[in-house]
KOLKOLNU-738388 format. One record per residue (C-alpha): x negated, y negated, z. Coordinates in steps of 0.02 Angstrom, whole numbers, padded with zeros to 5 digits, always signed. Last residue first. Layout:
// KOLKOLNU-738388
XYZ;...
// end
This chain:
// KOLKOLNU-738388
+00335-02054+00945;+00402-02194+00833;+00258-02334+00822;+00111-02231+00856;+00150-02042+00789;+00254-02068+00638;+00226-02228+00599;+00043-02211+00598;+00029-02041+00522;+00161-02107+00384;+00073-02267+00357;-00114-02166+00349;-00040-02056+00225;+00036-02193+00099;-00123-02299+00133;-00227-02153+00071;-00106-02117-00070;-00111-02301-00129;-00286-02307-00108;-00338-02163-00218;-00207-02195-00351;-00275-02380-00380;-00191-02545-00452;-00247-02632-00279;-00104-02746-00258;+00034-02647-00333;-00024-02501-00256;-00054-02566-00072;+00131-02622-00088;+00200-02456-00151;+00114-02378-00005;+00172-02476+00116;+00365-02454+00046;+00323-02266+00045;+00252-02266+00226;+00407-02360+00269;+00525-02236+00171;+00452-02064+00238;+00465-02137+00409;+00648-02138+00382;+00734-02248+00532;+00871-02164+00609;+00836-02195+00791;+00764-02047+00838;+00656-02058+00684;+00683-01975+00538;+00560-01867+00405;+00636-01865+00246;+00727-01708+00194;+00771-01697+00006;+00789-01884-00066;+00607-01967+00003;+00497-01810-00017;+00558-01778-00194;+00558-01957-00258;+00358-01963-00193;+00321-01789-00281;+00422-01852-00437;+00330-02014-00444;+00158-01939-00412;+00192-01813-00546;+00254-01948-00675;+00090-02055-00643;-00026-01921-00669;+00065-01880-00830;+00074-02059-00896;-00094-02039-00998;-00034-01906-01097;+00071-02011-01194;-00077-02123-01229;-00181-01967-01283;-00033-01911-01394;-00010-02075-01482;-00204-02090-01492;-00207-01920-01588;-00287-01762-01512;-00457-01733-01565;-00488-01545-01561;-00593-01411-01468;-00550-01486-01289;-00374-01435-01323;-00408-01237-01345;-00523-01250-01180;-00393-01341-01075;-00251-01240-01133;-00360-01083-01081;-00418-01147-00910;-00246-01167-00813;-00137-01023-00875;-00298-00907-00854;-00335-00963-00685;-00150-00918-00634;-00151-00759-00727;-00322-00702-00649;-00271-00778-00468;-00100-00658-00498;-00176-00507-00564;-00302-00531-00395;-00157-00557-00292;-00058-00401-00353;-00210-00299-00340;-00240-00344-00165;-00049-00294-00123;-00061-00132-00215;-00237-00079-00124;-00138-00126+00050;-00017+00003-00002;
// end
């Protein structure tokens, strides 16, 4: 039984690795048209927006008074993102705001 589990894990890892590397290896051999490159540049932003929206709508962390900690952190991260125009600073600000709001402001 344990051998079957290890084989399933190994097979899953192999399939996941192939699904991630093969498209990159194939597409790196071609020069993509400018329109496709421009379209692909929006993917990181779209993924980030989907993750944030999912967190805010599904089950946001709430305080005892009913204030959404997630919404406070998202607003702060948005302000930092608009000012800095940097993804790293935005994510860092959001995480820090979430931690501070959850553990310091609303214990």
